[in-house]
PAZALUM-547389 format. One line per field, with one value per residue (C-alpha): x, y, z. Coordinates in nm, 2 decimals, m for minus. Layout:
N
east (X	...)
north (Y	...)
up (Z	...)
***
This chain:
423
east (1.25	0.89	0.74	0.97	0.88	0.51	0.54	0.74	0.49	0.19	0.34	0.43	0.07	m0.07	0.17	0.05	m0.32	m0.40	m0.74	m0.72	m0.81	m0.53	m0.28	m0.39	m0.43	m0.13	0.15	m0.03	m0.03	0.32	0.49	0.29	0.41	0.77	0.82	0.51	0.48	0.46	0.09	m0.13	m0.21	m0.57	m0.58	m0.58	m0.88	m1.06	m0.97	m1.11	m1.44	m1.45	m1.40	m1.73	m1.92	m2.05	m2.42	m2.35	m2.19	m2.53	m2.61	m2.37	m2.52	m2.87	m2.79	m2.61	m2.93	m3.15	m2.92	m2.96	m3.34	m3.34	m3.11	m3.34	m3.66	m3.82	m3.74	m3.43	m3.62	m3.90	m3.67	m3.48	m3.81	m3.89	m3.56	m3.57	m3.91	m3.78	m3.44	m3.43	m3.51	m3.21	m2.88	m2.71	m3.03	m3.01	m2.65	m2.73	m3.02	m2.79	m2.56	m2.84	m3.02	m2.70	m2.67	m3.03	m2.98	m2.68	m2.91	m3.11	m2.85	m2.51	m2.34	m2.17	m2.15	m2.53	m2.60	m2.41	m2.63	m2.96	m2.94	m2.69	m2.90	m3.19	m3.00	m2.73	m2.96	m3.11	m2.77	m2.67	m3.00	m2.95	m2.61	m2.36	m2.07	m2.05	m1.73	m1.90	m2.21	m2.00	m1.76	m2.05	m2.24	m1.94	m1.81	m2.15	m2.22	m1.93	m2.15	m2.32	m2.00	m2.01	m2.38	m2.55	m2.59	m2.26	m2.11	m1.76	m1.85	m1.98	m1.66	m1.46	m1.66	m1.62	m1.24	m1.21	m1.48	m1.65	m2.03	m2.18	m2.43	m2.16	m1.95	m2.26	m2.30	m1.94	m2.00	m2.32	m2.14	m1.86	m2.12	m2.31	m1.99	m1.90	m2.25	m2.24	m1.90	m2.02	m2.33	m2.12	m1.90	m2.20	m2.35	m2.02	m1.98	m2.34	m2.31	m1.97	m2.09	m2.43	m2.62	m2.99	m3.23	m3.54	m3.87	m4.00	m4.26	m4.59	m4.67	m4.93	m4.66	m4.44	m4.72	m4.76	m4.38	m4.40	m4.69	m4.51	m4.21	m4.41	m4.34	m3.97	m3.92	m4.02	m3.68	m3.46	m3.73	m3.69	m3.31	m3.24	m3.55	m3.52	m3.15	m3.13	m3.45	m3.32	m3.61	m3.37	m3.01	m2.83	m2.87	m3.24	m3.27	m3.10	m3.34	m3.63	m3.49	m3.48	m3.83	m3.96	m3.78	m3.92	m4.27	m4.26	m4.10	m4.32	m4.65	m4.68	m4.47	m4.49	m4.15	m4.02	m4.17	m4.13	m3.93	m3.67	m3.59	m3.42	m3.19	m3.12	m3.05	m2.81	m2.62	m2.60	m2.49	m2.18	m2.08	m2.15	m1.96	m1.65	m1.67	m1.70	m1.41	m1.21	m1.31	m1.22	m0.88	m0.83	m0.91	m0.64	m0.39	m0.47	m0.43	m0.09	0.04	m0.07	0.13	0.43	0.38	0.36	0.10	0.31	0.63	0.45	0.34	0.70	0.83	0.59	0.65	0.74	0.55	0.27	m0.10	m0.07	0.21	0.06	m0.28	m0.10	0.08	m0.25	m0.41	m0.13	m0.12	m0.50	m0.51	m0.24	m0.38	m0.73	m0.60	m0.53	m0.76	m1.13	m1.24	m1.35	m1.02	m0.83	m1.03	m0.99	m0.62	m0.50	m0.73	m0.58	m0.24	m0.32	m0.58	m0.34	m0.12	m0.42	m0.52	m0.17	m0.19	m0.54	m0.71	m1.09	m1.20	m1.50	m1.27	m1.04	m1.34	m1.46	m1.10	m1.05	m1.38	m1.35	m1.00	m1.13	m1.43	m1.19	m1.01	m1.33	m1.28	m0.90	m0.70	m0.57	m0.82	m1.09	m1.40	m1.64	m1.42	m1.50	m1.86	m1.89	m1.73	m1.99	m2.29	m2.23	m2.02	m1.74	m1.36	m1.13	m0.92	m1.22	m1.37	m1.04	m1.01	m1.37	m1.30	m1.00	m1.19	m1.41	m1.11	m0.98	m1.31	m1.29	m0.93	m1.03	m1.30	m1.06	m0.81	m1.09	m1.22	m0.87	m0.76	m1.09	m1.21	m1.50	m1.68	m1.73	m1.71	m1.98	m2.27	m2.13	m2.04	m2.41	m2.51)
north (m0.21	m0.34	m0.06	m0.15	m0.52	m0.42	m0.19	m0.46	m0.73	m0.50	m0.37	m0.73	m0.85	m0.55	m0.61	m0.97	m0.86	m1.02	m0.93	m0.60	m0.73	m0.99	m0.72	m0.52	m0.80	m1.03	m0.78	m0.66	m1.01	m1.09	m0.78	m0.80	m1.15	m1.08	m0.73	m0.64	m0.57	m0.86	m0.88	m1.16	m1.16	m1.21	m0.84	m0.79	m1.01	m0.80	m0.49	m0.64	m0.71	m0.37	m0.22	m0.35	m0.34	0.01	0.11	0.38	0.12	m0.03	0.26	0.13	m0.21	m0.06	0.21	m0.04	m0.26	0.05	0.14	m0.21	m0.18	0.16	0.06	m0.23	m0.03	0.28	0.55	0.68	0.70	0.91	1.15	1.19	1.27	1.53	1.71	1.70	1.85	2.17	2.22	2.00	2.29	2.50	2.50	2.18	2.09	1.71	1.70	1.92	1.70	1.40	1.57	1.68	1.34	1.16	1.40	1.33	0.96	1.00	1.16	0.85	0.57	0.67	0.44	0.59	0.29	0.23	0.55	0.43	0.12	0.29	0.64	0.57	0.35	0.60	0.92	0.77	0.73	1.07	1.24	1.08	1.18	1.54	1.55	1.49	1.27	0.92	1.01	1.31	1.11	0.83	1.07	1.27	0.97	0.81	1.13	1.25	0.91	0.98	1.26	0.98	0.94	1.31	1.38	1.24	0.95	0.87	0.55	0.69	0.98	0.74	0.54	0.86	0.96	0.61	0.62	0.96	0.94	1.25	1.32	1.16	1.44	1.71	1.51	1.47	1.85	1.90	1.64	1.81	2.13	1.96	1.77	2.08	2.25	1.95	1.93	2.30	2.26	1.96	2.16	2.46	2.24	2.07	2.41	2.53	2.21	2.24	2.61	2.58	2.29	2.43	2.13	2.17	2.19	1.99	2.16	2.34	2.14	2.29	2.33	2.06	1.82	1.93	1.86	1.51	1.45	1.59	1.36	1.06	1.14	1.21	0.88	0.89	1.23	1.08	0.90	1.22	1.37	1.07	1.08	1.46	1.56	1.28	1.33	1.71	1.77	1.53	1.28	1.00	0.91	0.83	0.46	0.49	0.70	0.41	0.16	0.39	0.43	0.05	0.00	0.29	0.18	m0.18	m0.04	0.19	m0.05	m0.35	m0.20	0.14	0.11	m0.27	m0.28	m0.55	m0.88	m0.98	m1.28	m1.06	m0.89	m1.21	m1.21	m0.84	m0.89	m1.18	m0.96	m0.68	m0.92	m1.01	m0.65	m0.58	m0.88	m0.79	m0.43	m0.54	m0.78	m0.49	m0.26	m0.52	m0.57	m0.20	m0.17	m0.42	m0.24	0.10	m0.04	m0.19	0.12	0.33	0.10	0.15	0.53	0.55	0.83	1.03	0.96	1.08	1.40	1.45	1.42	1.68	1.92	2.26	2.21	2.45	2.35	2.42	2.17	1.90	1.92	1.90	1.58	1.43	1.50	1.34	1.03	0.98	1.04	0.79	0.53	0.59	0.48	0.13	0.04	0.10	0.41	0.24	0.06	0.38	0.56	0.27	0.23	0.59	0.80	0.68	0.79	1.14	1.24	1.29	1.50	1.71	1.75	1.87	2.14	2.25	2.13	2.11	1.74	1.83	2.00	1.70	1.47	1.65	1.65	1.28	1.17	1.39	1.24	0.88	0.98	1.10	0.77	0.60	0.76	0.76	0.49	0.23	0.07	0.32	0.12	0.33	0.28	m0.09	m0.05	0.20	m0.04	m0.31	m0.08	0.12	m0.14	0.11	0.00	0.08	0.33	0.52	0.54	0.67	0.93	1.05	1.10	1.33	1.66	1.55	1.46	1.81	1.95	1.73	1.84	2.20	2.14	1.96	2.25	2.49	2.29	2.21	2.57	2.75	2.54	2.77	2.63	2.30	2.40	2.67	2.43	2.21	2.53	2.63	2.32)
up (3.84	3.91	3.69	3.40	3.43	3.44	3.14	2.94	3.00	2.93	2.60	2.49	2.55	2.37	2.08	2.04	2.05	2.38	2.52	2.70	3.04	3.02	2.91	3.22	3.48	3.39	3.44	3.76	3.91	3.79	3.93	4.25	4.31	4.22	4.37	4.56	4.93	5.18	5.18	5.05	4.68	4.77	4.83	4.46	4.42	4.69	4.49	4.17	4.35	4.51	4.17	4.04	4.37	4.33	4.30	4.04	3.82	3.76	3.53	3.27	3.19	3.21	2.96	2.73	2.73	2.66	2.37	2.22	2.25	2.09	1.81	1.72	1.76	1.60	1.86	1.67	1.33	1.48	1.65	1.32	1.14	1.40	1.37	0.99	0.97	1.14	0.99	0.68	0.45	0.55	0.36	0.47	0.65	0.60	0.71	1.02	1.09	1.10	1.35	1.57	1.55	1.66	1.95	2.05	2.01	2.24	2.49	2.52	2.47	2.59	2.34	2.04	1.81	1.84	1.66	1.35	1.30	1.40	1.26	0.99	0.75	0.77	0.68	0.45	0.14	0.20	0.22	m0.11	m0.27	m0.17	m0.35	m0.07	m0.16	m0.02	0.17	0.33	0.43	0.59	0.76	0.91	1.04	1.20	1.36	1.48	1.64	1.89	2.04	2.24	2.44	2.56	2.59	2.90	2.97	2.80	2.94	2.90	3.13	3.39	3.37	3.42	3.72	3.88	3.82	3.98	4.24	4.11	4.09	3.79	3.75	3.74	3.50	3.28	3.27	3.15	2.89	2.78	2.72	2.52	2.32	2.24	2.11	1.90	1.76	1.67	1.50	1.29	1.19	1.09	0.88	0.72	0.64	0.48	0.28	0.14	0.06	m0.12	m0.33	m0.39	m0.26	m0.27	0.02	0.10	0.06	0.37	0.55	0.66	1.02	0.99	0.87	1.15	1.40	1.26	1.30	1.66	1.73	1.59	1.81	2.12	2.30	2.18	2.34	2.67	2.70	2.72	2.95	3.19	3.18	3.19	3.38	3.64	3.71	3.72	3.91	4.17	4.12	4.00	4.05	3.73	3.80	3.86	3.54	3.35	3.49	3.40	3.05	3.00	3.12	2.91	2.60	2.63	2.69	2.39	2.14	2.24	2.34	2.16	1.84	1.84	1.66	1.90	2.01	2.37	2.26	2.10	2.42	2.54	2.25	2.29	2.66	2.58	2.34	2.59	2.86	2.66	2.62	2.99	3.11	2.91	3.04	3.40	3.37	3.23	3.52	3.78	3.62	3.60	3.97	4.06	3.84	3.99	4.34	4.26	4.08	4.38	4.61	4.39	4.40	4.02	4.00	4.25	4.04	3.73	3.91	4.03	3.67	3.55	3.84	3.71	3.38	3.31	3.28	2.90	2.85	3.08	2.91	2.58	2.69	2.82	2.49	2.29	2.51	2.49	2.12	2.05	2.28	2.14	1.79	1.92	2.20	2.27	2.46	2.78	2.82	2.76	3.04	3.28	3.23	3.19	3.40	3.74	3.61	3.48	3.74	4.03	3.81	3.71	4.07	4.16	3.90	4.01	3.69	3.74	3.74	3.53	3.27	3.27	3.22	2.91	2.77	2.84	2.69	2.38	2.32	2.33	2.12	1.86	1.89	1.77	1.42	1.40	1.21	1.24	1.48	1.55	1.62	1.42	1.11	1.10	1.19	0.90	0.66	0.73	0.77	0.45	0.25	0.20	0.18	0.47	0.30	0.17	0.52	0.66	0.39	0.44	0.81	0.77	0.76	1.05	1.26	1.19	1.32	1.63	1.70	1.67	1.93	2.15	2.15	2.22	2.52	2.65	2.67	2.74	3.03	3.12	2.81	2.99	3.36	3.38	3.39	3.68	3.87	3.86	4.06)
***
């Protein structure tokens, strides 16, 4: 009975477009008061505070702030120029450059939507000039930007590790493998598209020009060096790497590139603070919900219902659920709400937590580009001034590519678990 009341209230709140944290917290408080165990309701408040009182959680706001600095600055543009100088002359080179540049941007920001507004306006005119259709250009940029969710330091991967109490570093490695496969798939599709349509290539740059591009991007390349090198050599924790990324990005953009004024950092920090506050409220609400559902043995009940099912069918059901939910709510909310429910089931079946993390985050990344409410769809509409239906139509082949990668990763787990197993 309590679970049905909880589900009914939550679905009603979602249906009337209530804020996500209210749709999570309100049914939790209501059913706890009506049907909960004879313990003070203050326990839920304590759980909410404990949910955000974690040192590793500091990495999320720091990476979000770093992403805002990078999106406003010049680091992304210089990395793009470097990649283009080396592969822009191949068939589909400009499109492949877009995919690789979004992956590199993800490696220094961790926030998918940021790549759309920073890399997108730079590569979009170039793609059109090379002969790519407007639909292909928009679809490629929006889908490639989701790579930032998978490639370290993806915020979604950090959230998953916090929800499941797994090593952030190991989760990062599984995401890195998944992101590399997705990048390769997008590059292959871009090559095929350009070859079939006979789209021209850029003129090959000389080694002296490449050296200039390399020199221009020298300071920009320091960011992934700090994040990857610091974390995986054991010099930094992910949280310390996030703080270092913030400090380095501020230094480069204000002192070296002089793209930002010190006064602008305050406005950027205010904008980041709004996103961070919303996310922390959601995490605290999710912590209360997880605690209450655990008291009601909901995860155990779900595991019991799925007892006897094979890994193949359970993974299929997990994919379907996350894909559907991803169409309607943002990725972070989906991870916070659903991961505590599916994780015990996966554990009972012996599914590797690193494998599950890659599957979950790729699912919500696909949700960023699936209608009706994929976040990147609306960002793309405003960034490129393209109608909603045209954006959705342009994304169809890229969603197909993403689903192919999802099936591959889901049923060939070694593709994403081999790196974490080396540590």
